[in-house]
C-alpha positions as CSV (number, residue, x, y, z in Angstrom):
1,X,12.4,-42.8,-71.8
2,X,16.1,-42.4,-73.1
3,X,15.2,-43.1,-76.8
4,X,12.8,-40.2,-76.3
5,X,15.2,-37.8,-74.7
6,X,17.9,-38.7,-77.3
7,X,16.4,-37.2,-80.3
8,X,15.5,-34.0,-78.5
9,X,18.8,-33.6,-77.0
10,X,20.7,-34.1,-80.5
11,X,18.3,-31.4,-82.1
12,X,19.1,-28.9,-79.2
13,X,22.8,-29.5,-79.7
14,X,22.4,-29.0,-83.6
15,X,20.2,-26.1,-83.4
16,X,21.8,-22.6,-84.4
17,X,20.8,-21.2,-81.0
18,X,22.7,-23.5,-78.9
19,X,26.0,-23.0,-81.1
20,X,25.5,-19.1,-80.8
21,X,25.3,-19.6,-76.9
22,X,28.2,-21.7,-76.7
23,X,30.2,-19.0,-78.8
24,X,28.8,-16.2,-76.5
25,X,29.8,-18.3,-73.3
26,X,33.3,-19.2,-74.6
27,X,34.2,-15.9,-76.1
28,X,32.8,-14.0,-73.1
29,X,34.6,-16.4,-70.6
30,X,37.9,-15.9,-72.3
31,X,37.8,-12.1,-72.1
32,X,36.8,-12.4,-68.4
33,X,39.6,-14.8,-67.9
34,X,42.3,-12.4,-69.6
35,X,40.5,-9.5,-67.8
36,X,41.1,-11.4,-64.5
37,X,44.8,-12.3,-65.2
38,X,46.0,-9.0,-66.6
39,X,43.5,-6.5,-65.2
40,X,41.7,-3.6,-67.0
41,X,45.0,-1.5,-67.5
42,X,46.2,-3.3,-70.8
43,X,42.5,-2.7,-72.3
44,X,42.5,0.9,-71.4
45,X,45.9,1.3,-72.4
46,X,45.1,-0.1,-75.8
47,X,42.1,2.1,-76.3
48,X,44.0,5.2,-75.2
49,X,46.7,4.5,-77.8
50,X,44.2,5.3,-80.6
51,X,45.4,8.1,-82.5
52,X,44.7,9.7,-86.3
53,X,47.7,8.2,-87.7
54,X,47.1,4.5,-87.0
55,X,43.5,5.2,-87.8
56,X,44.2,6.2,-91.2
57,X,46.9,3.6,-91.5
58,X,44.3,0.8,-90.6
59,X,41.8,2.2,-92.8
60,X,44.1,2.0,-95.9
61,X,45.2,-1.6,-95.1
62,X,41.6,-2.7,-94.6
63,X,40.8,-1.2,-98.0
64,X,43.6,-3.1,-99.5
65,X,42.8,-6.4,-97.8
66,X,39.0,-6.0,-98.9
67,X,39.7,-5.6,-102.6
68,X,42.3,-8.4,-102.4
69,X,39.6,-10.8,-100.8
70,X,36.9,-9.5,-103.1
71,X,39.1,-10.6,-106.2
72,X,39.8,-13.9,-104.4
73,X,36.0,-14.4,-104.4
74,X,35.4,-13.2,-107.7
75,X,38.1,-15.7,-109.0
76,X,36.4,-18.6,-107.3
77,X,32.8,-17.5,-108.3
78,X,33.7,-17.4,-111.8
79,X,35.2,-20.7,-111.7
80,X,31.8,-22.1,-110.5
81,X,29.8,-20.2,-113.0
82,X,28.5,-17.1,-110.9
83,X,29.2,-13.9,-112.8
84,X,30.5,-11.4,-110.0
85,X,32.1,-7.8,-110.8
86,X,35.1,-6.8,-108.9
87,X,33.4,-3.4,-107.7
88,X,30.2,-5.4,-106.7
89,X,32.4,-7.9,-104.8
90,X,34.1,-5.2,-102.9
91,X,30.9,-3.4,-101.7
92,X,29.4,-6.8,-100.6
93,X,32.8,-7.7,-98.9
94,X,32.8,-4.7,-97.1
95,X,29.2,-5.3,-95.8
96,X,29.8,-8.7,-94.8
97,X,32.9,-7.7,-92.7
98,X,30.6,-5.2,-91.0
99,X,27.9,-7.8,-90.4
100,X,30.9,-10.4,-89.4
101,X,32.3,-8.0,-86.8
102,X,28.9,-6.8,-85.1
103,X,27.6,-10.4,-84.5
104,X,28.6,-13.3,-83.0
105,X,30.3,-16.1,-84.8
106,X,32.1,-14.3,-87.3
107,X,30.4,-15.9,-90.5
108,X,26.8,-14.1,-90.6
109,X,27.8,-11.7,-93.1
110,X,29.4,-14.2,-95.3
111,X,25.8,-16.1,-95.4
112,X,24.4,-12.8,-96.2
113,X,27.0,-12.5,-99.1
114,X,26.0,-15.9,-100.4
115,X,22.0,-15.9,-100.3
116,X,21.0,-12.1,-100.8
117,X,23.3,-10.6,-103.1
118,X,24.0,-13.1,-105.7
119,X,22.9,-12.6,-109.7
120,X,19.6,-14.1,-110.6
121,X,19.5,-17.4,-112.1
122,X,22.4,-18.6,-109.6
123,X,21.6,-21.5,-107.6
124,X,21.7,-21.2,-103.8
125,X,24.0,-24.0,-103.3
126,X,26.7,-22.9,-105.8
127,X,26.5,-19.4,-104.4
128,X,27.2,-20.7,-100.9
129,X,29.8,-22.9,-102.1
130,X,31.6,-20.0,-103.9
131,X,31.9,-18.1,-100.3
132,X,32.6,-21.3,-98.3
133,X,35.6,-22.0,-100.6
134,X,36.5,-18.5,-100.6
135,X,36.6,-18.4,-97.1
136,X,38.3,-22.1,-96.5
137,X,41.1,-21.2,-99.1
138,X,42.0,-17.9,-97.4
139,X,42.1,-19.9,-94.2
140,X,43.9,-22.5,-95.5
141,X,46.8,-20.1,-96.8
142,X,46.9,-18.4,-93.5
143,X,47.6,-21.7,-91.7
144,X,50.3,-22.8,-94.3
145,X,51.8,-19.1,-93.9
146,X,51.9,-19.6,-90.3
147,X,53.3,-23.0,-90.1
148,X,56.0,-22.1,-92.5
149,X,57.0,-19.0,-90.5
150,X,56.9,-21.0,-87.1
151,X,59.2,-23.6,-88.6
152,X,61.7,-21.2,-90.2
153,X,62.1,-18.7,-87.3
154,X,61.7,-21.6,-84.5
155,X,60.4,-19.3,-81.8
156,X,59.4,-20.2,-78.3
157,X,55.9,-20.7,-79.6
158,X,56.8,-23.3,-82.0
159,X,57.3,-25.9,-79.3
160,X,53.6,-25.4,-78.0
161,X,51.6,-24.5,-80.9
162,X,53.0,-26.8,-83.6
163,X,52.0,-30.3,-81.4
164,X,48.6,-28.6,-80.8
165,X,47.8,-28.1,-84.3
166,X,49.1,-31.6,-85.3
167,X,46.7,-33.0,-82.7
168,X,43.9,-30.8,-84.1
169,X,44.6,-32.1,-87.6
170,X,44.6,-35.7,-86.3
171,X,41.2,-35.4,-84.5
172,X,39.4,-33.9,-87.5
173,X,40.9,-36.4,-89.9
174,X,40.1,-39.1,-87.7
175,X,36.8,-37.8,-87.1
176,X,36.0,-37.4,-91.1
177,X,37.4,-41.0,-91.6
178,X,35.1,-42.6,-89.0
179,X,32.1,-40.4,-90.3
180,X,32.8,-41.5,-93.9
181,X,33.2,-45.1,-92.7
182,X,29.9,-45.1,-90.8
183,X,28.0,-43.4,-93.5
184,X,27.4,-43.7,-97.2
185,X,25.6,-40.1,-97.1
186,X,28.8,-38.6,-95.4
187,X,31.1,-40.0,-97.9
188,X,28.9,-38.7,-100.9
189,X,28.9,-35.1,-99.3
190,X,32.7,-35.4,-99.0
191,X,33.2,-36.8,-102.5
192,X,30.8,-33.9,-103.8
193,X,32.8,-31.1,-101.7
194,X,36.1,-32.3,-103.1
195,X,34.8,-32.2,-106.7
196,X,33.3,-28.7,-106.2
197,X,36.7,-27.7,-104.5
198,X,38.6,-28.9,-107.6
199,X,36.1,-27.1,-109.8
200,X,36.8,-23.9,-108.0
201,X,40.6,-24.2,-107.8
202,X,41.6,-26.8,-110.3
203,X,43.5,-24.3,-112.5
204,X,47.0,-23.8,-111.6
205,X,46.6,-20.3,-112.6
206,X,43.4,-19.4,-110.3
207,X,45.1,-21.2,-107.4
208,X,48.1,-19.1,-107.7
209,X,46.1,-15.9,-108.0
210,X,43.9,-16.9,-104.8
211,X,47.1,-17.7,-102.9
212,X,48.5,-14.2,-103.8
213,X,45.2,-12.7,-102.8
214,X,45.2,-14.5,-99.5
215,X,48.9,-13.4,-98.8
216,X,47.7,-9.7,-99.5
217,X,45.0,-10.1,-97.1
218,X,47.3,-11.6,-94.5
219,X,50.0,-9.2,-94.9
220,X,47.6,-6.0,-94.4
221,X,46.3,-7.6,-91.4
222,X,50.0,-8.4,-89.9
223,X,50.7,-4.7,-90.7
224,X,47.8,-3.2,-88.9
225,X,48.8,-5.4,-86.0
226,X,52.1,-4.4,-86.1
227,X,51.0,-0.9,-86.0
228,X,48.9,-1.3,-83.2
229,X,51.9,-3.0,-81.0
230,X,54.2,-0.3,-81.9
231,X,51.5,2.4,-80.7
232,X,51.1,0.7,-77.3
233,X,54.9,1.1,-76.8
234,X,55.9,-2.2,-77.4
235,X,59.1,-2.4,-79.8
236,X,59.3,-5.9,-81.1
237,X,62.1,-6.9,-83.8
238,X,60.7,-8.0,-87.1
239,X,61.0,-11.7,-86.9
240,X,59.2,-12.3,-83.6
241,X,56.7,-9.5,-84.6
242,X,55.7,-11.4,-88.0
243,X,55.4,-14.7,-85.7
244,X,53.2,-13.0,-83.2
245,X,51.1,-11.2,-85.8
246,X,50.4,-14.4,-87.5
247,X,49.6,-16.4,-84.4
248,X,47.4,-13.8,-83.0
249,X,45.3,-13.9,-86.5
250,X,45.4,-17.4,-86.3
251,X,43.6,-17.2,-82.9
252,X,41.3,-14.4,-84.1
253,X,40.1,-17.0,-86.6
254,X,38.6,-19.1,-84.0
255,X,34.7,-19.0,-84.6
256,X,33.8,-18.7,-80.8
257,X,33.9,-14.9,-80.3
258,X,32.0,-11.8,-79.5
259,X,32.4,-9.6,-82.5
260,X,36.2,-10.6,-82.9
261,X,36.9,-10.5,-79.2
262,X,37.6,-13.1,-76.8
263,X,40.1,-15.7,-78.2
264,X,42.1,-13.0,-80.0
265,X,43.2,-11.4,-76.5
266,X,43.8,-14.8,-74.9
267,X,46.1,-16.1,-77.6
268,X,47.8,-12.5,-77.7
269,X,48.7,-12.3,-73.8
270,X,49.8,-16.1,-74.2
271,X,52.0,-15.4,-77.1
272,X,53.5,-12.2,-75.9
273,X,54.3,-13.6,-72.6
274,X,55.8,-16.8,-73.9
275,X,58.1,-14.8,-75.9
276,X,59.4,-12.4,-73.2
277,X,57.3,-9.3,-73.9
278,X,54.8,-9.9,-71.4
279,X,50.9,-10.6,-71.5
280,X,49.7,-7.1,-70.8
281,X,51.5,-6.0,-73.9
282,X,49.8,-8.4,-76.0
283,X,46.5,-7.7,-74.6
284,X,46.9,-4.0,-75.2
285,X,48.0,-4.5,-78.7
286,X,45.2,-6.8,-79.4
287,X,42.7,-4.4,-77.8
288,X,44.0,-1.3,-79.9
289,X,43.7,-3.8,-83.3
290,X,40.3,-4.7,-82.3
291,X,39.4,-1.3,-82.3
292,X,41.2,-0.4,-85.4
293,X,39.2,-3.5,-86.9
294,X,35.9,-2.0,-86.0
295,X,37.0,1.6,-87.3
296,X,38.4,0.2,-90.5
297,X,35.2,-1.7,-91.6
298,X,33.3,1.6,-91.1
299,X,32.8,1.7,-95.1
300,X,30.9,-1.6,-94.5
301,X,28.3,0.2,-92.3
302,X,27.8,2.7,-95.2
303,X,27.3,0.1,-97.9
304,X,24.9,-2.0,-95.4
305,X,22.8,1.3,-95.2
306,X,22.9,1.8,-99.0
307,X,21.7,-1.7,-99.6
308,X,18.9,-1.4,-97.0
309,X,17.7,1.9,-98.3
310,X,17.6,0.6,-102.0
311,X,15.7,-2.5,-100.7
312,X,13.3,0.2,-98.9
313,X,12.9,2.0,-102.0
314,X,12.1,-0.8,-104.7
315,X,9.5,-2.3,-102.2
316,X,7.9,1.2,-102.0
317,X,8.4,1.6,-105.8
318,X,6.7,-1.7,-106.7
319,X,4.3,-2.9,-104.0
320,X,3.2,-6.5,-104.2
321,X,6.2,-7.4,-106.2
322,X,7.2,-10.8,-104.8
323,X,10.7,-11.2,-103.2
324,X,13.3,-12.6,-105.7
325,X,14.4,-16.0,-104.6
326,X,17.3,-18.1,-105.6
327,X,16.5,-21.1,-107.9
328,X,16.6,-24.1,-105.5
329,X,18.8,-27.2,-106.2
330,X,17.6,-30.2,-108.1
331,X,16.1,-33.1,-106.5
332,X,19.4,-34.9,-107.4
333,X,21.2,-32.6,-105.6
334,X,21.1,-32.6,-101.7
335,X,19.6,-29.5,-100.0
336,X,21.4,-26.3,-99.5
337,X,22.0,-27.1,-95.7
338,X,24.6,-29.4,-96.9
339,X,25.7,-27.2,-99.8
340,X,29.2,-26.9,-98.3
341,X,30.8,-28.8,-95.2
342,X,33.5,-26.1,-95.3
343,X,31.2,-23.8,-93.3
344,X,28.9,-26.3,-91.6
345,X,26.8,-23.8,-89.7
346,X,26.2,-21.1,-92.2
347,X,22.6,-22.0,-93.8
348,X,21.5,-22.9,-90.2
349,X,22.3,-19.4,-89.2
350,X,20.7,-17.8,-91.7
351,X,17.5,-19.7,-91.3
352,X,17.1,-17.9,-87.9
353,X,18.9,-14.5,-88.5
């Protein structure tokens, strides 16, 4: 009986629906917990602090961040042999940001960007790897920059966050080492992904350009959060403000959220309280930042609508035309599901979306 139940439980745990449910429960639970602790007033204050000035600033910073992120994607895609023009990459990136913001998990838009808008003749695995490495490189630079700022400024957050991150790194490395030792398939997958990572970032010039693009993206988000903090009436000196913004952005990258909401508000309340500015101020700033983020990706909704209209028009113009599909990997290459271990749930989510 146990042997019969175990495979069913394994399939259930690894299913996309289970992971989405966990994200919704965790993200919603964090929001409920934050609301129970600080009340509804900080959320209301954040929304009421919205004005034309911070909206325009958020739109401009978001545009700059999107162009920089699209440039980063173009650099990595070209290294992997995928032709991608920068204007096309910008439009596709705007669309993916809109989908990421509207749907739980924060990566479904990136999946769409990998599998639906790549040039004809591009293998699906390569397209997925380009997006995965682009996301991974941006998060790696963000984490490195956050650690450097924490180590240099030495705020109260450092004593809590650095040990937690160290433990997290240890757990991940230990899990990968154990899985590699236990499975030849895992070892082959890790070696394959390491090879692809070297292919995408092996050039010093490309690595430097990717790092510069990532710093621009992070800087734009930090500037937007700083504007949100000032708009809710909190005056924070430059050093602590930089630290708080980077920590909140790091929390926002945790993929257990509801359209970006949840962990971000929890981390903001905790970080502001720990540095003496009050949890309510952090939640209010994070709320306004979230509202500005939604408004700033409005161009993505326009791009998505245009793409959808073009697809409908092409279908009406050429009825019966088969849908273009990407060439599959050869039999010597593992299936696309393992195309990138950097975003392990991406293609699972695409299959059910």
